C-alpha positions as CSV (number, residue, x, y, z in Angstrom):
1,M,-111.6,28.1,42.4
2,I,-114.2,27.3,39.6
3,E,-117.1,24.9,40.3
4,I,-119.7,24.0,37.7
5,D,-122.5,21.5,38.5
6,I,-124.5,20.3,35.6
7,S,-127.5,18.0,35.9
8,H,-130.0,16.6,33.3
9,E,-133.5,15.3,34.1
10,S,-132.8,12.3,31.8
11,D,-130.1,10.5,29.9
12,E,-131.8,11.7,26.6
13,M,-131.3,15.3,27.8
14,A,-127.7,14.6,28.8
15,A,-127.1,13.5,25.1
16,R,-128.8,16.7,23.7
17,A,-126.7,19.0,26.0
18,P,-123.6,17.2,26.9
19,S,-121.9,18.1,30.2
20,E,-118.6,18.7,28.6
21,R,-119.9,21.1,26.1
22,V,-122.0,23.0,28.6
23,D,-119.0,23.3,31.0
24,A,-116.8,24.6,28.2
25,L,-119.4,27.1,27.2
26,L,-120.0,28.3,30.7
27,R,-116.2,28.7,31.4
28,S,-115.9,30.8,28.2
29,I,-119.0,32.9,29.1
30,L,-117.9,33.6,32.6
31,R,-114.4,34.5,31.6
32,L,-115.7,37.0,29.1
33,V,-118.0,38.7,31.7
34,G,-114.9,38.9,34.1
35,K,-115.8,36.1,36.5
36,R,-112.7,34.2,37.6
37,E,-113.7,32.4,40.8
38,Y,-117.2,31.2,40.9
39,E,-119.8,28.5,41.6
40,I,-122.7,27.9,39.3
41,S,-125.1,25.2,38.6
42,C,-127.1,24.3,35.3
43,S,-130.0,21.9,35.1
44,F,-131.7,20.7,32.0
45,V,-135.4,19.9,32.4
46,S,-138.6,19.2,30.5
47,D,-141.3,21.7,29.7
48,G,-143.4,20.1,32.6
49,T,-140.8,20.7,35.2
50,M,-140.1,24.3,33.9
51,Q,-143.8,25.0,34.0
52,Q,-143.8,23.9,37.7
53,L,-140.8,26.1,38.6
54,N,-142.0,29.1,36.6
55,S,-145.3,28.9,38.4
56,A,-143.8,28.5,41.7
57,Y,-141.2,31.2,41.5
58,R,-142.7,33.7,39.0
59,G,-146.3,33.0,39.3
60,K,-146.6,32.2,35.5
61,D,-148.3,28.9,34.8
62,E,-146.4,28.3,31.6
63,S,-143.0,27.0,30.6
64,T,-140.2,29.1,29.5
65,D,-136.8,28.5,28.0
66,I,-134.6,29.5,30.9
67,L,-134.8,30.6,34.5
68,S,-132.0,32.2,36.4
69,F,-131.8,32.1,40.1
70,V,-129.3,34.6,41.6
71,Q,-127.8,33.2,44.7
72,S,-126.8,36.6,46.3
73,D,-130.2,38.2,45.5
74,D,-131.6,39.4,48.9
75,D,-135.1,40.2,47.5
76,E,-136.5,37.7,49.9
77,G,-134.2,38.6,52.8
78,F,-131.5,36.1,51.8
79,F,-128.0,37.1,51.1
80,Y,-125.1,34.7,51.0
81,A,-121.9,36.2,52.5
82,R,-118.9,34.6,51.3
83,Q,-115.5,34.3,52.8
84,D,-112.5,35.9,50.9
85,D,-111.2,32.5,50.0
86,E,-114.5,31.2,48.7
87,P,-115.7,31.4,45.1
88,E,-118.6,33.7,44.2
89,V,-121.7,31.7,44.2
90,L,-123.5,33.1,41.1
91,G,-126.6,30.9,41.2
92,D,-128.5,28.4,39.2
93,L,-129.7,28.2,35.7
94,V,-132.5,25.9,34.7
95,I,-133.1,25.3,30.9
96,S,-136.0,23.6,29.2
97,L,-134.6,21.6,26.3
98,D,-138.2,21.4,24.9
99,A,-138.4,25.2,24.8
100,M,-134.8,25.3,23.3
101,D,-135.9,23.1,20.5
102,R,-138.9,25.4,19.7
103,N,-136.6,28.4,19.7
104,C,-134.4,26.6,17.2
105,V,-137.3,26.2,14.8
106,D,-138.8,29.6,15.5
107,F,-135.5,31.5,14.9
108,S,-134.0,29.0,12.4
109,V,-130.8,28.4,14.3
110,P,-129.0,25.2,15.2
111,A,-129.3,23.6,18.7
112,S,-125.6,24.4,19.4
113,E,-126.2,28.0,18.9
114,E,-129.4,28.2,20.9
115,L,-127.8,26.4,23.8
116,A,-125.0,28.8,23.8
117,R,-127.4,31.7,23.6
118,L,-129.5,30.5,26.5
119,L,-126.4,30.0,28.6
120,V,-125.1,33.6,27.9
121,H,-128.6,34.9,28.7
122,G,-128.7,33.1,31.9
123,V,-125.2,34.1,33.0
124,L,-126.0,37.8,32.2
125,H,-129.1,37.6,34.5
126,L,-126.8,36.0,37.2
127,C,-124.4,38.9,36.8
128,G,-127.2,41.5,37.4
129,W,-128.2,42.3,33.9
130,D,-132.0,42.5,33.1
131,H,-134.4,43.3,30.3
132,E,-138.1,44.6,30.2
133,T,-139.0,42.9,26.9
134,N,-137.6,40.6,24.3
135,D,-136.9,43.5,21.9
136,P,-133.5,42.7,20.4
137,Q,-132.6,46.5,20.8
138,E,-132.7,46.1,24.6
139,V,-129.2,46.7,26.1
140,M,-129.0,43.3,27.7
141,L,-130.1,41.4,24.6
142,R,-127.5,43.4,22.5
143,K,-124.8,42.4,25.0
144,Q,-126.1,38.8,24.8
145,E,-125.7,38.6,21.0
146,E,-122.2,40.3,21.2
147,L,-121.0,37.8,23.8
148,L,-122.7,34.9,21.9
149,E,-120.7,35.8,18.7
150,T,-117.4,35.7,20.6
151,V,-118.4,32.4,22.4
152,L,-119.3,30.7,19.1
153,K,-116.1,31.8,17.4
154,E,-114.0,30.4,20.4
155,S,-115.9,27.1,20.5
156,V,-115.0,26.3,16.9
157,S,-111.2,27.3,17.2
């Protein structure tokens, strides 16, 4: 069973990150990391909403490009125990399309590539990967770029 829930804060955001494209990218990414049965949600928001979330959940009063909320993380005493016939509930991804646009300019990449990069990054976090800095030599960030290359090749074929 595969369940992907995609939401957008506005119609304009839905046009910039079409649900069909996001769904296809997530399916490809999750297959590459070995997830066969899962439940995941992905929301696209503005910088203002992202700043509120980042402040509330990470204590950082600033926007960021992506937040990953692991469903089975029991850091706060919560653990979701699933039945054998239920899909793995991975968690929630929240992406600021405003920040994504800035990333495109800063790194000179097209929006389609940056969208895929953010989705790969978020899924890796949901799967337990982490990084201390944004140094491209970090193990997780090297894995991110490796997966991204495969995902982008698959999406054009």
